[in-house]
C-alpha positions in Angstrom: 23.7 -42.1 -13.7 20.1 -41.3 -14.5 19.5 -40.2 -10.9 22.6 -38.0 -11.0 21.6 -36.5 -14.3 18.1 -35.7 -12.9 19.6 -34.2 -9.7 22.0 -32.0 -11.8 19.0 -30.8 -13.9 17.1 -29.9 -10.8 20.0 -27.9 -9.4 20.4 -26.1 -12.7 16.7 -25.3 -12.7 16.8 -23.9 -9.1 19.9 -21.8 -10.0 18.0 -20.4 -13.0 15.0 -19.7 -10.8 17.1 -17.8 -8.3 18.6 -15.8 -11.1 15.2 -14.9 -12.5 13.9 -13.9 -9.1 16.5 -11.3 -8.7 14.8 -9.4 -11.5 11.3 -9.7 -10.1 9.8 -6.3 -9.3 6.7 -7.4 -7.4 4.7 -10.4 -6.2 3.2 -11.0 -9.6 6.6 -11.4 -11.2 7.9 -13.6 -8.4 4.8 -15.8 -8.6 5.2 -16.2 -12.4 8.8 -17.4 -11.9 7.9 -19.8 -9.2 5.0 -21.3 -11.2 7.2 -21.8 -14.3 10.0 -23.5 -12.2 7.6 -25.7 -10.2 5.9 -26.9 -13.4 9.3 -27.9 -14.8 10.6 -29.5 -11.6 7.3 -31.2 -10.6 5.3 -31.5 -13.8 2.8 -34.0 -12.4 1.9 -32.1 -9.2 -0.2 -29.1 -8.5 0.7 -26.1 -6.4 -0.2 -22.7 -5.1 1.5 -19.6 -3.7 0.0 -17.6 -0.9 1.2 -14.1 0.2 0.4 -12.3 3.5 -1.7 -9.2 3.1 -0.6 -5.9 4.5 -2.4 -6.4 7.8 -0.8 -9.9 8.1 -4.1 -11.4 9.2 -4.6 -13.6 6.2 -2.8 -15.1 3.2 -4.2 -14.3 -0.3 -3.8 -16.6 -3.3 -1.2 -15.2 -5.7 -0.7 -18.1 -8.1 -2.0 -21.7 -8.6 -1.2 -24.3 -11.1 -1.7 -28.0 -12.0 -5.5 -28.6 -11.3 -5.6 -31.9 -13.2 -5.9 -34.0 -10.0 -8.8 -32.0 -8.7 -6.6 -29.6 -6.7 -8.4 -26.2 -6.3 -6.6 -23.7 -4.1 -8.9 -21.6 -1.8 -8.8 -17.8 -2.4 -7.6 -17.1 1.2 -6.0 -18.9 4.1 -5.8 -17.8 7.8 -2.6 -18.3 9.8 -4.5 -19.7 12.7 -5.8 -22.7 10.7 -2.4 -23.7 9.2 -0.1 -26.1 11.1 2.8 -25.2 8.8 2.6 -21.5 9.8 2.0 -22.3 13.5 5.1 -24.5 13.7 7.2 -22.7 11.1 8.0 -26.1 9.5 6.7 -28.0 6.4 3.5 -29.9 7.1 1.8 -32.7 5.2 -1.9 -32.9 4.9 -2.8 -36.5 4.0 -6.3 -37.4 5.0 -6.1 -41.0 3.8 -2.8 -41.5 5.5 -4.3 -40.4 8.8 -2.1 -37.3 9.3 -3.2 -34.2 11.2 -4.7 -31.9 8.6 -5.0 -28.1 8.6 -8.6 -26.8 8.8 -8.4 -25.3 5.3 -7.3 -28.7 3.8 -10.5 -30.0 2.2 -11.3 -32.8 -0.2 -9.2 -35.9 -1.0 -6.1 -34.2 -2.5 -3.1 -34.3 -0.2 -0.7 -31.4 0.1 2.7 -30.5 1.6 2.8 -26.9 2.9 6.1 -25.0 3.3 6.3 -21.6 5.1 8.4 -19.0 3.3 10.7 -17.5 6.0 13.5 -15.0 5.7 15.2 -12.7 8.3 12.9 -14.2 11.0 9.7 -13.2 9.2 7.2 -15.4 7.3 6.3 -13.9 4.0 4.0 -16.6 2.5 3.2 -20.2 2.0 4.0 -22.7 -0.7 1.6 -25.6 -1.3 2.4 -28.6 -3.4 -0.5 -31.0 -4.1 -0.6 -34.7 -5.1 -3.3 -37.2 -6.2 -4.7 -39.2 -3.2 -3.5 -42.6 -4.3 0.2 -41.7 -4.4 0.3 -38.9 -1.9 2.4 -40.3 0.9 5.4 -41.5 -1.2 5.1 -38.7 -3.8 5.0 -35.9 -1.3 7.9 -37.4 0.8 10.0 -37.5 -2.4 9.3 -33.9 -3.2 10.0 -32.4 0.2 13.5 -31.4 -0.7 12.5 -29.7 -3.9 9.6 -27.9 -2.2 11.9 -26.5 0.5 14.4 -25.3 -2.1 11.6 -23.6 -4.0 10.3 -22.0 -0.8 13.8 -20.9 0.2 14.4 -19.1 -3.1 11.0 -17.5 -3.0 11.5 -16.4 0.6 14.5 -14.3 -0.3 12.8 -12.9 -3.3 9.7 -11.9 -1.3 11.9 -10.4 1.4 13.8 -8.3 -1.1 10.5 -7.1 -2.7 9.1 -6.2 0.8 12.4 -4.2 1.5 12.2 -2.3 -1.8 8.5 -1.5 -1.1 9.4 -0.3 2.3 12.2 2.0 1.0 9.9 3.3 -1.7 7.2 4.1 0.8 9.7 5.8 3.1 10.8 8.0 0.1 7.2 9.1 -0.5 5.6 9.1 3.0 6.1 11.1 6.2 7.2 8.5 8.9 5.2 10.2 11.7 1.8 10.7 10.1 1.9 8.2 7.2 0.9 11.1 4.9 2.7 11.9 1.7 5.8 14.0 2.1 6.4 17.4 0.5 8.5 16.1 -2.4 5.7 13.8 -3.6 3.1 16.5 -3.1 4.9 19.0 -5.3 5.2 16.4 -8.1 1.6 15.4 -7.7 0.4 19.0 -7.7 1.9 19.7 -11.1 0.3 16.5 -12.6 -3.1 17.2 -11.1 -3.2 20.8 -12.2 -2.1 20.0 -15.7 -4.8 17.4 -16.0 -7.4 19.7 -14.5 -6.5 22.4 -17.0 -6.8 20.0 -19.9 -10.2 18.7 -18.8 -11.5 22.1 -17.7 -12.2 21.0 -14.2 -11.4 22.9 -11.0 -8.8 21.8 -8.5 -8.5 23.1 -5.0 -5.6 23.2 -2.5 -6.2 23.3 1.3 -3.4 24.6 3.5 -3.9 23.5 7.2 -2.0 24.7 10.2 -2.6 23.5 13.7 -3.1 26.5 16.0 -0.8 27.1 19.0 1.1 23.9 18.3 4.4 25.2 19.8 2.6 25.9 23.1 1.0 22.5 23.0 4.5 20.9 22.7 5.9 23.2 25.4 3.1 22.4 27.9 2.5 18.7 27.2 5.7 17.5 25.5 6.6 16.5 22.0 5.1 13.0 22.5 1.7 14.6 22.9 2.3 16.8 19.9 3.2 13.8 17.8 0.0 12.0 18.9 -2.1 15.0 18.0 -0.5 15.2 14.5 -1.2 11.6 13.9 -4.8 11.9 15.0 -5.3 15.0 12.8 -3.8 13.1 9.9 -6.2 10.2 10.6 -9.2 12.6 10.5 -8.2 13.9 7.1 -7.7 10.4 5.7 -11.1 9.3 7.0 -13.0 12.3 5.8 -11.5 13.1 2.4 -11.8 11.1 -0.8 -9.3 8.4 -1.9 -8.5 10.6 -4.9 -7.4 13.5 -2.7 -3.7 13.8 -2.0 -2.9 14.5 1.7 0.6 15.6 2.5 2.6 16.9 5.5 3.9 20.2 4.2 6.3 20.8 7.1 6.1 20.9 10.9 2.5 21.2 11.9 1.4 22.3 8.4 -0.6 19.9 6.2 -1.7 20.3 2.6 -4.5 18.7 0.6 -4.9 18.5 -3.2 -8.5 18.1 -4.1 -9.1 17.3 -7.9 -12.5 18.2 -9.4 -13.4 20.3 -6.4 -14.6 23.9 -6.7 -13.8 26.7 -4.2 -17.3 26.4 -2.7 -17.1 22.6 -2.2 -13.6 22.9 -0.8 -14.7 25.4 1.7 -17.6 23.2 2.8 -15.2 20.2 3.2 -12.7 22.4 5.1 -15.3 23.5 7.6 -16.2 19.8 8.2 -12.5 19.0 8.8 -12.2 22.0 11.1 -14.9 20.7 13.3 -13.5 17.2 13.4 -10.1 18.5 14.3 -11.6 20.6 17.1 -13.5 17.6 18.4 -10.1 15.9 19.2 -9.7 18.3 22.1 -11.8 16.1 24.4 -9.8 13.0 23.6 -6.4 14.7 24.2 -7.5 16.8 27.2 -6.2 20.0 25.7 -7.5 22.6 23.2 -6.9 21.6 19.6 -7.9 23.5 16.6 -6.7 24.3 13.0 -6.8 27.1 10.6 -7.5 26.6 6.9 -6.6 28.5 3.7 -8.1 27.5 0.4 -7.2 28.4 -3.2 -8.6 26.9 -6.4 -7.5 26.8 -10.1 -8.9 28.5 -12.0 -11.2 30.4 -9.6 -8.5 32.1 -7.5 -5.2 31.0 -9.0 -3.8 30.4 -12.5 -1.9 27.2 -12.0 0.5 25.2 -9.9 2.9 28.1 -9.6 0.6 30.3 -7.5 -2.1 28.1 -6.0 0.0 27.2 -3.0 1.0 30.8 -2.5 -2.6 31.9 -2.5 -3.7 29.1 -0.2 -0.9 30.1 2.2 -2.0 33.7 2.1 -5.5 32.7 2.9 -4.2 30.6 5.8 -2.3 33.7 7.1 -5.6 35.6 6.9 -7.3 32.9 9.0 -4.5 33.2 11.6 -4.8 37.0 11.7 -8.6 36.8 12.0 -8.4 34.8 15.2 -7.5 31.2 14.2 -9.7 28.1 14.1 -11.5 29.2 10.9 -11.6 28.7 7.2 -10.6 31.5 4.8 -10.7 31.3 1.0 -8.5 33.2 -1.4 -10.2 36.0 -3.3 -11.7 35.1 -6.7 -10.0 36.3 -9.8 -11.5 39.1 -11.8 -12.2 38.9 -15.5 -9.2 41.1 -16.3 -6.9 38.7 -14.6 -8.0 35.7 -16.8 -5.6 35.0 -19.6 -7.0 33.9 -22.9 -6.2 30.3 -23.5 -4.2 29.5 -26.7 -6.3 27.8 -29.4 -5.0 24.8 -31.3 -5.2 25.2 -35.0 -6.1 22.1 -37.0 -3.4 21.0 -39.5 -4.6 20.5 -43.0 
């Protein structure tokens, strides 16, 4: 009866964990739920949760618990050193018991490692640790619970990854990986409002690839797509992490540059123009881009007209012969509107 009661309590705890995991928004939430459940189900054992990084070339430690037996989880693991990940099955590291151990298993503490798999993909690794003296029997007895914990976490991590993918698709252009126009428009309003509050300039670059239709007609759309991706890569590599780079439409790109004056934006645009032009050799065809620049408050008053002025400057660059940088005209003193003053309340 005692065993049946304990088994029923374990099942209830696993159901409660699965219910809580449905509300987890990210890896941190899911890790907190796993740790709380593991500490209740296996109170005398340590453990750790590892999650694959974006490049999927290593696993980073997300959570660890129960260090009283000397168990210290390493900060990172590599898939090539883990037998559980290589085989896709649970693996026991018991050095005293003579088992084959993973390269990252150091010290005397024994562990059972369970890969977290869902929809044919591995999302992470669950590690349960036991003291050396009781490792073999203790870990064998916890294998069922460890797999149940891993299965619940696998589905949670899969759902989190799916939500993140959908969120990324709603913000990013699938071809170039840059932000899409919808995100750019929202970001521009926020950045301009912040710049006006802090009194700092903000510049907008409108970029259009020259003769792009002819490139598609002569070399095919696959070549055009490759050129667009490479141009996007040049922008990402050259600009600051704080700059917002978006695909405005077709072969047009737009860059929001906070805390950047008209002069500095023109200098950066000229550097970008040269880097885009340098792609010609790699693709075996002539590649160039025209740039139009507008800045708040030097040439525009706010988010409502800065894109229009940058687009007009871009049109000027096209009319002047393409493959060049043109800035919008500076505002005159008469065009400046007096900023409202805030009166202090008594």
